Structure formats: C-alpha cells, structure tokens
DSSP file (Angstrom, degrees, kcal/mol; ACC not computed):
  #  RESIDUE AA STRUCTURE BP1 BP2  ACC     N-H-->O    O-->H-N    N-H-->O    O-->H-N    TCO  KAPPA ALPHA  PHI   PSI    X-CA   Y-CA   Z-CA
    1    1 A M    >         0   0    0      0, 0.0     3,-1.2     0, 0.0     4,-0.3   0.000 360.0 360.0 360.0 -41.1  -44.8  -48.3    9.9
    2    2 A Y  G >   +     0   0    0      1,-0.3     3,-0.9     2,-0.2     0, 0.0   0.629 360.0  77.6 -74.5 -11.9  -41.2  -48.2    8.8
    3    3 A E  G 3  S+     0   0    0      1,-0.2    -1,-0.3     2,-0.2     0, 0.0   0.740  92.1  54.4 -68.5 -20.0  -41.9  -45.5    6.2
    4    4 A Y  G <> S+     0   0    0     -3,-1.2     4,-1.8     1,-0.1    -1,-0.2   0.624  90.1  78.6 -84.4 -14.7  -42.0  -43.0    9.1
    5    5 A L  H <> S+     0   0    0     -3,-0.9     4,-2.6    -4,-0.3     5,-0.2   0.923  87.9  51.2 -65.9 -48.4  -38.5  -44.0   10.4
    6    6 A P  H  > S+     0   0    0      0, 0.0     4,-2.5     0, 0.0    -1,-0.2   0.931 113.0  45.1 -59.6 -45.9  -36.3  -42.1    7.9
    7    7 A P  H  > S+     0   0    0      0, 0.0     4,-2.8     0, 0.0     5,-0.3   0.904 113.7  51.0 -64.2 -37.0  -38.1  -38.7    8.3
    8    8 A L  H  X S+     0   0    0     -4,-1.8     4,-2.2     2,-0.2     5,-0.2   0.915 112.3  46.1 -64.2 -42.2  -38.0  -39.1   12.1
    9    9 A L  H  X S+     0   0    0     -4,-2.6     4,-2.5     2,-0.2    -1,-0.2   0.918 113.4  49.7 -64.8 -42.9  -34.3  -39.9   12.1
   10   10 A K  H  X S+     0   0    0     -4,-2.5     4,-2.1    -5,-0.2    -2,-0.2   0.951 116.3  40.2 -61.9 -50.3  -33.6  -37.0    9.8
   11   11 A Y  H  X S+     0   0    0     -4,-2.8     4,-2.2     1,-0.2    -1,-0.2   0.830 114.0  54.5 -71.1 -31.4  -35.6  -34.5   11.9
   12   12 A G  H  X S+     0   0    0     -4,-2.2     4,-2.0    -5,-0.3    -1,-0.2   0.916 108.8  48.0 -65.2 -43.3  -34.2  -35.9   15.1
   13   13 A L  H  X S+     0   0    0     -4,-2.5     4,-2.4     2,-0.2    -2,-0.2   0.901 110.9  51.4 -64.4 -41.3  -30.7  -35.5   13.9
   14   14 A L  H  X S+     0   0    0     -4,-2.1     4,-2.7     1,-0.2     5,-0.2   0.904 108.7  51.6 -61.3 -41.1  -31.4  -31.9   12.9
   15   15 A A  H  X S+     0   0    0     -4,-2.2     4,-2.2     1,-0.2    -1,-0.2   0.899 110.0  49.0 -63.2 -40.3  -32.9  -31.2   16.4
   16   16 A V  H  X S+     0   0    0     -4,-2.0     4,-2.3     2,-0.2    -2,-0.2   0.912 112.0  48.8 -65.4 -42.4  -29.7  -32.6   18.0
   17   17 A I  H  X S+     0   0    0     -4,-2.4     4,-2.5     2,-0.2    -2,-0.2   0.936 112.9  46.8 -63.8 -46.9  -27.5  -30.5   15.8
   18   18 A Y  H  X S+     0   0    0     -4,-2.7     4,-2.2     1,-0.2    -1,-0.2   0.883 111.3  52.3 -63.6 -37.6  -29.5  -27.3   16.5
   19   19 A G  H  X S+     0   0    0     -4,-2.2     4,-2.0    -5,-0.2    -1,-0.2   0.915 109.9  48.5 -62.7 -43.0  -29.5  -28.1   20.2
   20   20 A F  H  X S+     0   0    0     -4,-2.3     4,-2.3     2,-0.2    -2,-0.2   0.920 110.9  50.1 -62.9 -44.7  -25.7  -28.4   20.1
   21   21 A L  H  X S+     0   0    0     -4,-2.5     4,-2.6     1,-0.2    -1,-0.2   0.882 109.0  52.7 -62.2 -38.2  -25.3  -25.2   18.2
   22   22 A L  H  X S+     0   0    0     -4,-2.2     4,-2.6     2,-0.2    -1,-0.2   0.911 109.2  49.0 -63.2 -42.7  -27.5  -23.4   20.8
   23   23 A L  H  X S+     0   0    0     -4,-2.0     4,-2.1     2,-0.2    -2,-0.2   0.902 111.6  49.1 -63.7 -41.3  -25.4  -24.7   23.6
   24   24 A V  H  X S+     0   0    0     -4,-2.3     4,-2.2     2,-0.2    -2,-0.2   0.931 112.0  49.0 -63.3 -45.1  -22.2  -23.5   21.9
   25   25 A Y  H  X S+     0   0    0     -4,-2.6     4,-2.4     1,-0.2    -2,-0.2   0.929 111.2  48.8 -60.2 -47.3  -23.7  -20.1   21.3
   26   26 A R  H  X S+     0   0    0     -4,-2.6     4,-2.4     1,-0.2    -1,-0.2   0.882 110.4  52.3 -61.7 -38.0  -24.8  -19.7   24.9
   27   27 A G  H  X S+     0   0    0     -4,-2.1     4,-1.9     2,-0.2    -1,-0.2   0.901 110.2  47.8 -64.0 -41.2  -21.4  -20.8   26.1
   28   28 A L  H  X S+     0   0    0     -4,-2.2     4,-1.2     2,-0.2    -2,-0.2   0.898 111.9  49.5 -66.9 -40.7  -19.7  -18.2   23.9
   29   29 A V  H  X S+     0   0    0     -4,-2.4     4,-0.8     1,-0.2     3,-0.4   0.924 112.6  47.3 -64.4 -44.1  -22.1  -15.4   25.1
   30   30 A R  H  < S+     0   0    0     -4,-2.4     3,-0.5     1,-0.2    -1,-0.2   0.839 105.7  59.2 -67.4 -32.2  -21.5  -16.3   28.7
   31   31 A A  H  < S+     0   0    0     -4,-1.9    -1,-0.2     1,-0.2    -2,-0.2   0.819 105.5  50.0 -66.2 -29.7  -17.7  -16.4   28.2
   32   32 A G  H  < S+     0   0    0     -4,-1.2    -1,-0.2    -3,-0.4    -2,-0.2   0.684 101.5  77.3 -81.0 -18.6  -17.9  -12.8   27.1
   33   33 A A  S  < S-     0   0    0     -4,-0.8     3,-0.1    -3,-0.5    -3,-0.0  -0.529  91.9 -99.9 -91.3 158.0  -19.9  -11.6   30.1
   34   34 A A        -     0   0    0     -2,-0.2     3,-0.1     1,-0.1    -1,-0.1  -0.520  47.6 -98.4 -73.3 142.8  -18.6  -11.1   33.6
   35   35 A P    >   -     0   0    0      0, 0.0     3,-1.7     0, 0.0    -1,-0.1  -0.271  49.2 -91.5 -59.6 147.6  -19.3  -13.9   36.0
   36   36 A A  T 3  S+     0   0    0      1,-0.3     3,-0.1    -3,-0.1    -3,-0.0  -0.324 110.7  20.6 -62.7 139.3  -22.3  -13.4   38.3
   37   37 A G  T 3  S+     0   0    0      1,-0.2     2,-0.4    -3,-0.1    -1,-0.3   0.364 108.1  93.0  85.5  -6.4  -21.6  -11.8   41.6
   38   38 A R  S <  S-     0   0    0     -3,-1.7    -1,-0.2    -4,-0.0     3,-0.1  -0.908  77.3-114.3-119.9 150.1  -18.3  -10.2   40.4
   39   39 A A        -     0   0    0     -2,-0.4     4,-0.1     1,-0.1    65,-0.0  -0.411  44.2 -91.6 -73.5 154.7  -17.6   -6.9   38.9
   40   40 A P        -     0   0    0      0, 0.0    -1,-0.1     0, 0.0     3,-0.1  -0.185  66.5 -61.7 -60.7 162.6  -16.5   -6.7   35.2
   41   41 A A  S    S-     0   0    0      1,-0.1     3,-0.1    -3,-0.1    -7,-0.0   0.143 107.0  -7.1 -46.2 171.5  -12.8   -6.6   34.6
   42   42 A P        -     0   0    0      0, 0.0     2,-0.8     0, 0.0     3,-0.3   0.530  55.6-164.9 -27.3 120.9  -10.7   -3.8   36.0
   43   43 A Q        +     0   0    0      1,-0.2     3,-0.3    -3,-0.1    -2,-0.1  -0.493  49.4 123.2 -97.8  59.3  -12.8   -1.1   37.5
   44   44 A V        +     0   0    0     -2,-0.8     2,-1.4     1,-0.2    89,-0.3   0.844  55.8  61.5 -95.6 -35.9  -10.0    1.3   37.6
   45   45 A G  S    S-     0   0    0     -3,-0.3    62,-1.9    62,-0.3    -1,-0.2  -0.348  75.4-177.0 -89.8  56.5  -11.2    4.4   35.6
   46   46 A R  B     -A  106   0A   0     -2,-1.4     2,-0.7    -3,-0.3    60,-0.2  -0.264  25.3-125.8 -58.4 134.0  -14.1    5.1   38.0
   47   47 A A        +     0   0    0     58,-2.4    -1,-0.1     1,-0.2     4,-0.1  -0.736  32.1 174.5 -85.6 116.6  -16.2    8.0   36.9
   48   48 A A        -     0   0    0     -2,-0.7    -1,-0.2   100,-0.3     3,-0.1   0.768  69.4 -43.8 -83.3-102.6  -16.6   10.6   39.5
   49   49 A D  S    S-     0   0    0     99,-0.4     2,-0.3     1,-0.4    -2,-0.1   0.866 119.5 -11.8 -95.7 -53.6  -18.4   13.6   38.2
   50   50 A A        -     0   0    0     98,-0.3    -1,-0.4     2,-0.0     2,-0.3  -0.997  56.5-147.7-151.2 144.9  -16.9   14.1   34.8
   51   51 A A        -     0   0    0     21,-0.4    21,-2.8    -2,-0.3     2,-0.3  -0.767  19.8-174.8-108.4 158.6  -13.9   12.8   32.9
   52   52 A S  E     -FG  71 147B   0     95,-2.7    95,-2.7    -2,-0.3     2,-0.4  -0.967  22.7-129.6-148.5 163.6  -11.9   14.8   30.4
   53   53 A L  E     -FG  70 146B   0     17,-2.8    17,-3.3    -2,-0.3     2,-0.5  -0.955  20.2-160.6-114.5 136.6   -9.1   14.5   27.8
   54   54 A I  E     -FG  69 145B   0     91,-2.1    91,-2.6    -2,-0.4     2,-0.7  -0.974  19.6-128.9-119.6 128.4   -6.3   17.0   27.8
   55   55 A V  E     + G   0 144B   0     13,-2.4    12,-3.4    -2,-0.5    89,-0.2  -0.661  35.4 167.0 -75.5 115.6   -4.1   17.5   24.8
   56   56 A V  E     +     0   0B   0     87,-2.5     2,-0.3    -2,-0.7    88,-0.2   0.636  60.2  16.3-107.2 -18.3   -0.5   17.3   26.2
   57   57 A A  E     - G   0 143B   0     86,-1.5    86,-2.5     8,-0.1     2,-0.4  -0.987  51.8-167.0-155.7 145.9    1.6   16.9   23.0
   58   58 A A  E     - G   0 142B   0     -2,-0.3    84,-0.2    84,-0.2     8,-0.1  -0.951  17.8-159.3-136.6 114.6    1.2   17.5   19.3
   59   59 A G    >   -     0   0    0     82,-1.8     3,-1.3    -2,-0.4     5,-0.1   0.066  43.5 -73.7 -80.3-167.0    3.8   16.1   17.0
   60   60 A A  T 3  S+     0   0    0      1,-0.3    -1,-0.0     3,-0.1    -2,-0.0   0.805 131.2  46.9 -62.1 -33.3    4.7   17.1   13.4
   61   61 A S  T 3  S+     0   0    0     29,-0.1    30,-2.6     2,-0.0     2,-0.3   0.443 101.2  85.8 -90.2   1.5    1.6   15.5   11.9
   62   62 A S  B <   -K   90   0C   0     -3,-1.3    28,-0.2    28,-0.2    -4,-0.1  -0.800  47.2-175.3-109.1 144.6   -0.8   17.1   14.4
   63   63 A R        +     0   0    0     26,-3.2    27,-0.1    -2,-0.3     2,-0.1  -0.013  42.9 138.1-117.8  25.4   -2.4   20.5   14.5
   64   64 A A        -     0   0    0     25,-0.2     2,-0.8    -5,-0.1    -2,-0.1  -0.406  59.3-116.1 -74.0 149.1   -3.9   19.9   18.0
   65   65 A Q    >   -     0   0    0     -2,-0.1     3,-1.9    -8,-0.0   -10,-0.3  -0.778  29.7-131.2 -89.2 109.5   -3.9   22.8   20.5
   66   66 A V  T 3  S+     0   0    0     -2,-0.8   -10,-0.2     1,-0.3     3,-0.1  -0.358  91.6  27.8 -62.2 134.9   -1.7   21.7   23.4
   67   67 A G  T 3  S+     0   0    0    -12,-3.4    -1,-0.3     1,-0.3     2,-0.1   0.254  83.4 142.4  96.4 -11.0   -3.5   22.4   26.7
   68   68 A R    <   -     0   0    0     -3,-1.9   -13,-2.4   -13,-0.1     2,-0.5  -0.433  39.8-149.7 -65.2 133.3   -7.0   22.0   25.3
   69   69 A V  E     -F   54   0B   0    -15,-0.2   -15,-0.2    -2,-0.1    -1,-0.0  -0.926  11.4-169.6-109.2 127.1   -9.4   20.3   27.7
   70   70 A V  E     -F   53   0B   0    -17,-3.3   -17,-2.8    -2,-0.5     2,-0.1  -0.959  15.9-138.6-119.7 115.3  -12.2   18.2   26.2
   71   71 A P  E     -F   52   0B   0      0, 0.0     2,-0.3     0, 0.0   -19,-0.3  -0.450  20.3-133.9 -70.4 145.6  -15.0   16.9   28.5
   72   72 A L        -     0   0    0    -21,-2.8   -21,-0.4    -2,-0.1     2,-0.1  -0.755  13.5-157.7-100.5 145.9  -16.1   13.3   27.9
   73   73 A S        -     0   0    0     -2,-0.3     3,-0.3    27,-0.2   -22,-0.0  -0.355  45.1 -85.3-101.6-169.1  -19.7   12.1   27.6
   74   74 A H  S    S+     0   0    0      1,-0.3    28,-2.4    -2,-0.1     2,-0.3   0.705 123.8  26.9 -72.2 -19.2  -20.9    8.6   28.2
   75   75 A H  E    S+B  101   0A   0     26,-0.2     2,-0.5     2,-0.0    -1,-0.3  -0.815  77.4 171.9-147.4  97.9  -20.2    7.7   24.5
   76   76 A T  E     -B  100   0A   0     24,-3.2    24,-3.0    -2,-0.3     2,-0.5  -0.946  16.6-158.4-121.4 119.6  -17.4    9.8   22.9
   77   77 A V  E     -B   99   0A   0     -2,-0.5     9,-2.2    22,-0.2     8,-0.7  -0.824   9.9-160.2 -95.5 131.1  -16.0    9.1   19.4
   78   78 A L  E     +Bc  98  86A   0     20,-3.0    20,-1.9    -2,-0.5    19,-1.7  -0.895  35.7  96.9-109.5 140.3  -12.5   10.5   18.7
   79   79 A G  E    S- c   0  87A   0      7,-2.0     9,-2.7    -2,-0.4    16,-0.2  -0.980  78.6 -76.2 168.1-174.2  -11.2   11.0   15.2
   80   80 A R  S    S+     0   0    0     14,-2.7    15,-0.2    -2,-0.3    16,-0.1   0.624  86.9 108.6 -85.2 -16.3  -10.6   13.3   12.2
   81   81 A G  S >  S-     0   0    0     14,-2.3     3,-1.4    13,-0.3    -2,-0.1  -0.259  74.1-127.9 -67.9 149.2  -14.2   13.2   11.0
   82   82 A D  T 3  S+     0   0    0      1,-0.3    -1,-0.1     5,-0.1     5,-0.1   0.746 108.6  58.3 -65.9 -23.6  -16.4   16.3   11.4
   83   83 A D  T 3  S+     0   0    0     12,-0.1    -1,-0.3     3,-0.1     2,-0.2   0.418  81.7 110.7 -88.7   2.6  -19.1   14.2   13.1
   84   84 A C    <   -     0   0    0     -3,-1.4     3,-0.2     1,-0.1    -6,-0.1  -0.519  69.0-137.1 -77.6 144.2  -16.7   13.1   15.9
   85   85 A A  S    S+     0   0    0     -8,-0.7     2,-0.6     1,-0.3    -7,-0.2   0.868 101.0  35.6 -67.3 -36.3  -17.4   14.4   19.4
   86   86 A V  E    S-c   78   0A   0     -9,-2.2    -7,-2.0   -16,-0.0     2,-0.6  -0.950  84.1-151.2-119.8 109.9  -13.7   15.0   19.9
   87   87 A R  E     -c   79   0A   0     -2,-0.6     2,-0.8    -3,-0.2    -7,-0.2  -0.710   5.9-162.9 -85.5 120.6  -12.0   16.1   16.7
   88   88 A V        -     0   0    0     -9,-2.7     2,-1.8    -2,-0.6     5,-0.1  -0.893   6.7-155.7-105.0 104.5   -8.3   15.0   16.5
   89   89 A D        +     0   0    0     -2,-0.8   -26,-3.2     3,-0.1     2,-0.4  -0.562  46.2 127.6 -85.7  79.9   -6.7   17.1   13.8
   90   90 A D  B >   -K   62   0C   0     -2,-1.8     3,-1.8   -28,-0.2   -28,-0.2  -0.999  62.8-134.1-138.8 135.5   -3.8   14.7   13.0
   91   91 A D  T 3  S+     0   0    0    -30,-2.6   -29,-0.1    -2,-0.4    49,-0.1   0.769 108.7  49.8 -60.5 -25.9   -2.7   13.3    9.6
   92   92 A F  T 3  S+     0   0    0    -31,-0.2     2,-0.4    47,-0.1    24,-0.3   0.283  88.4 102.3 -99.2   9.8   -2.4    9.8   11.1
   93   93 A A    <   -     0   0    0     -3,-1.8     2,-0.1    46,-0.2   -14,-0.1  -0.744  69.4-129.3 -90.8 140.8   -5.9    9.8   12.8
   94   94 A S    >   -     0   0    0     -2,-0.4   -14,-2.7   -16,-0.1     3,-0.6  -0.382  27.6-104.6 -80.5 166.2   -8.7    7.9   11.1
   95   95 A K  T 3  S+     0   0    0      1,-0.3   -14,-2.3   -16,-0.2     2,-0.5   0.931 121.6  18.0 -57.9 -47.1  -12.1    9.5   10.5
   96   96 A H  T 3  S+     0   0    0    -17,-0.2    -1,-0.3   -16,-0.1   -17,-0.2  -0.885  84.3 164.7-122.5  95.5  -13.5    7.5   13.4
   97   97 A H    <   -     0   0    0    -19,-1.7    15,-2.7    -3,-0.6    17,-0.5   0.949  53.3 -15.2 -86.2 -53.6  -10.4    6.5   15.3
   98   98 A C  E     -BD  78 111A   0    -20,-1.9   -20,-3.0    13,-0.3     2,-0.4  -0.950  53.0-130.3-150.9 167.8  -11.4    5.3   18.8
   99   99 A L  E     -BD  77 110A   0     11,-2.7    11,-2.3    -2,-0.3     2,-0.5  -0.988  10.0-166.4-128.1 128.2  -14.3    5.3   21.2
  100  100 A V  E     +BD  76 109A   0    -24,-3.0   -24,-3.2    -2,-0.4     2,-0.3  -0.971  24.8 167.1-111.2 125.4  -14.2    6.3   24.9
  101  101 A Q  E     -BD  75 108A   0      7,-2.6     7,-2.6    -2,-0.5     2,-0.6  -0.958  39.2-116.2-140.9 157.6  -17.3    5.2   26.8
  102  102 A L  E     + D   0 107A   0    -28,-2.4     2,-0.4    -2,-0.3     5,-0.2  -0.834  36.7 175.3 -93.7 120.2  -18.6    4.8   30.3
  103  103 A R  E >   - D   0 106A   0      3,-3.5     3,-2.0    -2,-0.6    -2,-0.0  -0.987  67.1 -19.3-130.3 121.7  -19.4    1.2   31.1
  104  104 A D  T 3  S-     0   0    0     -2,-0.4    -1,-0.1     1,-0.3     3,-0.1   0.855 128.4 -50.2  52.0  40.3  -20.6    0.0   34.5
  105  105 A G  T 3  S+     0   0    0      1,-0.2   -58,-2.4   -59,-0.1     2,-0.4   0.501 122.4  96.1  81.9   3.8  -19.2    3.1   36.1
  106  106 A A  E <  S-AD  46 103A   0     -3,-2.0    -3,-3.5   -60,-0.2     2,-0.4  -0.955  72.0-122.3-127.4 146.2  -15.8    2.9   34.5
  107  107 A Y  E     - D   0 102A   0    -62,-1.9    24,-2.6    -2,-0.4     2,-0.3  -0.716  32.2-179.3 -86.7 135.3  -14.4    4.5   31.4
  108  108 A V  E     -ED 130 101A   0     -7,-2.6    -7,-2.6    -2,-0.4     2,-0.4  -0.933  15.3-144.7-130.5 155.3  -13.0    2.2   28.7
  109  109 A I  E     -ED 129 100A   0     20,-2.6    20,-1.7    -2,-0.3     2,-0.4  -0.943  12.2-172.5-122.4 144.5  -11.5    2.9   25.3
  110  110 A T  E     - D   0  99A   0    -11,-2.3   -11,-2.7    -2,-0.4     2,-0.3  -1.000  23.8-127.9-135.9 131.8  -11.8    0.8   22.1
  111  111 A D  E     - D   0  98A   0     16,-0.5     2,-0.6    -2,-0.4   -13,-0.3  -0.633  16.4-143.2 -75.2 136.3  -10.0    1.2   18.8
  112  112 A L        -     0   0    0    -15,-2.7   -16,-0.1    -2,-0.3   -14,-0.1  -0.323  58.2 -80.5 -98.5  51.1  -12.5    1.5   15.9
  113  113 A D  S    S-     0   0    0     -2,-0.6   -15,-0.1     1,-0.1    -1,-0.1   0.882  72.6-179.2  54.6  42.0  -10.3   -0.5   13.4
  114  114 A S        -     0   0    0    -17,-0.5     3,-0.1     1,-0.1    -1,-0.1  -0.346  35.5-121.7 -70.4 154.6   -8.2    2.6   12.7
  115  115 A R  S    S+     0   0    0      1,-0.2    -1,-0.1     2,-0.1   -22,-0.1   0.887 109.5  31.4 -65.7 -40.3   -5.4    2.3   10.2
  116  116 A N  S    S-     0   0    0    -24,-0.3    -1,-0.2     1,-0.2    24,-0.1   0.427 107.1-131.2-103.0   0.3   -2.7    3.3   12.6
  117  117 A G        -     0   0    0     -3,-0.1    23,-0.5   -20,-0.1     2,-0.4   0.103  15.5 -91.0  76.9 168.7   -4.1    2.0   15.9
  118  118 A T        -     0   0    0      7,-0.3     7,-2.4    21,-0.1     2,-0.4  -0.975  33.4-157.7-122.4 135.2   -4.6    3.5   19.3
  119  119 A C  E     -IH 124 138B   0     19,-1.9    19,-2.9    -2,-0.4     2,-0.5  -0.922   5.8-162.8-115.9 139.9   -2.0    3.3   22.1
  120  120 A V  E >  S-IH 123 137B   0      3,-2.8     3,-1.5    -2,-0.4    17,-0.2  -0.989  83.2 -13.5-119.5 122.0   -2.6    3.7   25.8
  121  121 A N  T 3  S-     0   0    0     15,-3.1    -1,-0.1    -2,-0.5    16,-0.1   0.860 132.5 -51.3  53.3  39.9    0.6    4.4   27.8
  122  122 A G  T 3  S+     0   0    0     14,-0.3     2,-0.4     1,-0.2    -1,-0.3   0.441 117.6 106.0  84.5  -0.1    2.7    3.4   24.8
  123  123 A R  E <  S-I  120   0B   0     -3,-1.5    -3,-2.8     0, 0.0    -1,-0.2  -0.943  71.9-118.7-118.1 134.6    1.0    0.1   24.1
  124  124 A A  E     -I  119   0B   0     -2,-0.4     2,-0.3    -5,-0.3    -5,-0.2  -0.409  32.5-138.4 -65.2 140.5   -1.3   -0.7   21.3
  125  125 A I        -     0   0    0     -7,-2.4     2,-0.4    -2,-0.1    -7,-0.3  -0.740  16.9-169.2-103.6 152.5   -4.8   -1.7   22.5
  126  126 A A        -     0   0    0     -2,-0.3     2,-0.1     2,-0.2   -16,-0.0  -0.985  62.3 -16.9-137.0 126.6   -7.0   -4.5   21.1
  127  127 A G  S    S-     0   0    0     -2,-0.4   -16,-0.5   -16,-0.2     2,-0.2  -0.378 117.7  -9.2  75.9-159.5  -10.6   -4.7   22.3
  128  128 A L        -     0   0    0    -18,-0.1     2,-0.4    -2,-0.1   -18,-0.2  -0.491  63.3-172.1 -73.5 140.0  -11.8   -2.9   25.4
  129  129 A H  E     -E  109   0A   0    -20,-1.7   -20,-2.6    -2,-0.2     2,-0.1  -0.979  20.9-129.0-135.9 122.3   -9.2   -1.3   27.6
  130  130 A A  E     -E  108   0A   0     -2,-0.4     2,-0.4   -22,-0.2   -22,-0.2  -0.453  23.2-141.4 -70.4 139.1  -10.0    0.2   31.0
  131  131 A L        -     0   0    0    -24,-2.6   -24,-0.3    -2,-0.1     2,-0.3  -0.824  12.8-164.5-103.6 140.9   -8.7    3.7   31.5
  132  132 A T    >   -     0   0    0     -2,-0.4     3,-2.2   -87,-0.1    14,-0.2  -0.883  40.7 -84.0-116.6 155.2   -7.3    5.1   34.8
  133  133 A S  T 3  S+     0   0    0    -89,-0.3    14,-0.2    -2,-0.3   -87,-0.0  -0.351 117.5  27.3 -58.9 130.0   -6.8    8.7   35.6
  134  134 A G  T 3  S+     0   0    0     12,-3.9    -1,-0.3     1,-0.3    13,-0.1   0.292  83.7 144.5  99.0  -8.2   -3.5    9.9   34.1
  135  135 A D    <   -     0   0    0     -3,-2.2    11,-2.9    11,-0.3     2,-0.5  -0.350  45.0-133.8 -63.0 142.6   -3.4    7.4   31.2
  136  136 A H  E     - J   0 145B   0      9,-0.2   -15,-3.1     7,-0.0     2,-0.5  -0.872  15.1-160.4-101.0 131.4   -1.9    8.7   28.0
  137  137 A I  E     -HJ 120 144B   0      7,-3.3     7,-3.0    -2,-0.5     2,-0.6  -0.953   5.2-157.4-112.7 123.2   -3.7    8.0   24.8
  138  138 A D  E     +HJ 119 143B   0    -19,-2.9   -19,-1.9    -2,-0.5     2,-0.5  -0.903  15.8 173.9-107.1 123.2   -1.7    8.3   21.5
  139  139 A I  E >  S- J   0 142B   0      3,-2.7     3,-2.1    -2,-0.6     2,-0.3  -0.945  72.1 -49.5-124.4 105.5   -3.6    9.0   18.3
  140  140 A G  T 3  S-     0   0    0     -2,-0.5   -78,-0.1   -23,-0.5   -50,-0.0  -0.527 120.8 -26.9  63.4-127.9   -1.0    9.5   15.6
  141  141 A S  T 3  S+     0   0    0     -2,-0.3   -82,-1.8    -3,-0.1     2,-0.5   0.249 117.8 102.8-100.7  12.4    1.4   12.1   17.0
  142  142 A T  E <   -GJ  58 139B   0     -3,-2.1    -3,-2.7   -84,-0.2     2,-0.5  -0.832  56.1-160.6 -96.2 129.5   -1.2   13.6   19.2
  143  143 A R  E     -GJ  57 138B   0    -86,-2.5   -87,-2.5    -2,-0.5   -86,-1.5  -0.947   7.9-173.9-114.7 127.7   -1.0   12.7   22.9
  144  144 A L  E     -GJ  55 137B   0     -7,-3.0    -7,-3.3    -2,-0.5     2,-0.5  -0.896  15.0-143.0-116.3 146.6   -4.0   13.0   25.2
  145  145 A R  E     -GJ  54 136B   0    -91,-2.6   -91,-2.1    -2,-0.3     2,-0.4  -0.952  14.0-138.9-112.5 129.3   -4.2   12.5   29.0
  146  146 A F  E     -G   53   0B   0    -11,-2.9   -12,-3.9    -2,-0.5     2,-0.4  -0.723  25.6-178.3 -85.6 128.5   -7.3   11.0   30.5
  147  147 A E  E      G   52   0B   0    -95,-2.7   -95,-2.7    -2,-0.4   -14,-0.1  -0.992 360.0 360.0-131.1 136.9   -8.4   12.6   33.7
  148  148 A V              0   0    0     -2,-0.4   -99,-0.4   -97,-0.2   -98,-0.3   0.328 360.0 360.0-111.4 360.0  -11.2   11.8   36.1
C-alpha cells in the first residue's frame, strides 16, 4: 500500500505547482486587460471618419516633403522600409519605426523597438500611447502632426 505514496506525492506536488503557475498567468493576463465595465485607458484619439498624418517639419537628416498629408488605415507602419505604409525618408528612422493603429475606436502609437525611438509631443514613448488630434510625432528630424 505504501509503495503508491511516493508517486502520489510527486504528482500531487506537480499538480499544485502547475495550478499555481496557471493562477499567476491568468493574473498577469487580466492585469494587462481593461477592467470589465470600463473603457480602456485614455479614449482621447477618437476616430471620426479618417485620421491622417501631416508632415510639418523636416530637419537636416530628413528628405520628407513638408505639407504632405498621409491618410491612416487601421494598422499603419511608419518607417524607412519600402514595405511601410508611410515611408519616412529620414536617416534616423528605422526600417520599421513605429505603428499607428486603431484600437477600440481610438488611435494609438507604439514604437517598434526603433534604434532612435519615437517621441510624441517631445516625450519618448514606451508601449502603447494614445494619440489626440494635434499631437506631434517625431521620427528622427521629421515631425508629423496627427489629425482626426
């Protein structure tokens, strides 16, 4: 009878460990989601009909055309690469620099681990950052204005 005790203890302990890991994982997933009944964090960049980016300044390292208006889709990658939806012709722009996307009716921007970072209104962003109409996005020496 006692020969069954060590395997039962071993598998019982494994079940407890896996159960604990599952609870930790679920807690982390829920912490990243918006609480039920509340809207996700700032709903400021509400999408009306269409949003766009306007090139407002081009520094020494940029060859962007000032005044150019670029319409945004629901998922728009900005960067120096030929496959980007918005090509930013700047020496300090990464191939895939940042992503502007429509999430829950609001536009947000995310840096795509670019070498020189992305700034919104003069501050470097980390993770998702909600955009409001009139925000300035700096990619290298190119400045874009977000408009809804």
